N, C-alpha and C positions, 0 to 999 in steps of 0.2 A: 918665138917660144915665150910662153908666159913666165912671169916671175914665180918661182916655187919656193916653198918653205917659209920660215919665220925671219923677217927682216926688220931692222930698226934704222931709221934715218939718223945719221950722225951730223951734228952741226959743226961749224967751223969756229965757234967761239972758244975762248980760253978754257982749258980743262978745269974741272971742279976741284976744289980743295978736298982732302980726304974726308972731312966731316960732312961736307955737302954731298959727296958721292955716297956715303953711307946712308944719309937721310933720304936721298933720292931712291936708293935701292929699297929701303924700308917702305917708302911710299908706294913703290911699284908692287911689292909683294902684298902689302895690305890692300891695295886696289884689286889685286887678283883674288885674294881669298877672304879678306875681311878680318882674319885672325892670323897672327904670326907667332910661331914658337920655334924652338931649336930645330925640330925636324923639318920645318918649312923654310929655314933661313937660306939654304943652298949656298953656304959659305962659312965665313968666320962668325960664329954666333956671338962670341965675346965682343967683337968689334961692332956688330950690328946692334947688340943689346945696348951699348952705350948711346947709340943714336936714338934708339927707342925710348930710353930713359929721358933724354933731352926732350923728345917729342911729348912724353907723358907730362913733364914739368910745364910744357907749353900748352897743355890741354888738348893736344891733337889725338892722343890715343888713351885707352884705359888699360890698366894692368890688372891681371887676376888669373883665374883658372876657369876657362869657359868650355873647352871641348875635351871630352873624354878621349883618351888615347894619345894625347899630346903630353909630353913630359915637361916638368918645370913651369916657370911662370910664362904667361901668354900675354900678348898685347893685341888689342882689338880696336877697331873703329866703332864709334858710338852707334852708327846705323847698323853695323853688323850684329851688335848685341841685341838690337831690337828685332832683327830677323831671327836670331837664334831662339829668342823667347816667344816668338809668334807661333800660334797653333798651325798645324799643317793646312795648306790651302785645300779647299773643297773642289776646286776646278781640276780637270784632268791635266796631268803633267805629260808633256811629250817625251818620247823615247829618243835619246840622242846617242849617236855612234861616236866613240872617242878612241883614238889610238892609244894603246897602252904605253907607248914610248913618248907620248906628248909630255913636254916638261911640266905642264899644268896639271897633269893627272897624278893624284896622290894615292890612288888605289893600287895595291901591290907594291908600293914603295914606302909610304908612311903608314897607311891603314891596310891591314891584311885582307885578302879576299877569302871568302868562305863559301863553299858549295852549298847547294840546297840540302845536302845530307849532313851538314855541319862540319865536314872535313875541310882542312886548309887547302886552298887551291893555289898552286904556283903559276904565276903569269910572267914569263920572261919579258923584259922591256925591249921588245923588238918590233919593228914596224908591221910585221905580219899578224900581230895579235891585236884584237880590238875589244872594247867593252861597250855594251849597250847600257846606258844609265837612264834612270827615271827619277826626277826630283833629286838629282845629285848622287844617288846611290846605284851601284852597279847591279843589274839583274841578270846579265848574261855575259859570258866570256866566249869570244869567237877566235879560235886559233887557226893558223894556217890559212889566213885570208878568208875565213868563213867555213872551212871544211869541217872543223870540229866545234860544235856548240855545246856549252856547259851552263845550265841554269845555276845561278848563285843564290845566296841566302835570301836576298830580297825578292826572289822570283815568286810571282803569283800567276795562276792560269790566265788571268785577264791581261797579262803582259804580252801574250803571244802575238796578237795582231800588231801591236806597236813595235815589237822586236823585229818582226818580219819586214815591216815598212821601213824601219831604220836601216836594216841590212840592204834593202833594195835601193835606198837612196845613194848608195855607192855608185850605182850605174846611172844615176841622174847627173853626175858631175860631167864637166867637159871631158872629151875623150882623153886628153893628155894628163888629166888629173885623176883618172881612174886607177886604183891600185891593181885591178885585175880586168881581164877581158870579159869574164863572166863569173858570176858567183856559182860555186859548187859546194854543196853541203852533203857530207858523207855520214857524219855521226851526230847524234843528239844524246847528251848525257852518257857517252861511252857506248851507245848502242847504234846499230845501223838506222839511219833516219827513217827509212821506209818501214821500220817496225815500231815506230813510236807514234804517240798521239799528235806530234807536230806535223805529221805528213799531211793531214787534211787541211790545216791552215796554210801550209806552204803551197800545196797544190791549188788551193782556192785563190792564192795571191798571184798565181801565174807561173810558178816553178814547174818545169817539165821533168819527167822521169827519163833518166839516161842510165840504164843499168842500175847499180846500187846507189847512184847519186841523184840528187835533185839539182837542177841548174836554172839560172835566170840570167839572161843576157841584156835585159832592159828594153827589148823590142817586143811589141805585141805581135801576135800571129798564132797559127795553129799549134796546139800542144799535143804531145803524145799522151796516151792514156796512162 
């Protein structure tokens, strides 16, 4: 059986002092997101803030207010500030499938999810809910392991082929790592998927019609009309 989940190797050296442990945690979170604030601390912010202040005095981080939506003071790596101030890249950004329950996912936990109609979207942090993101912003919520698809505020019609490809990549994983035996899509934006403009793109990507649902098992072969 393969090793599943998130694992970290633990050494046999002497345990860290509390201050060293706090700084190690701060370095880990900064390496993950570039910017660290109360909502991203995942623990005792007062304790972690003292470590960040020591790092600021040592020139390792910069203190200020950098990201809208995060409360209070924020601490950032210098290279992260350069990325925040850079203009959007002109190259095409890939669409990436992210599990809503992933600890590194901030959407739906720190930053709210908004639908294409502007209404707030609730996304329970459970393994059967996924997000498709482009350039770090969610464009589609897939619930029930892909059965219900909801375009989000960042959605553009040009996203459709990339979203379909990102969903299909679930079936490219090794057999034991697939969350489902096959993808089944029933609804798009609250409507039966076969009554929406997404039908043509999904059928063109190889999804087959099975009653009211569209399915994809990852294997080429004849498809029903």
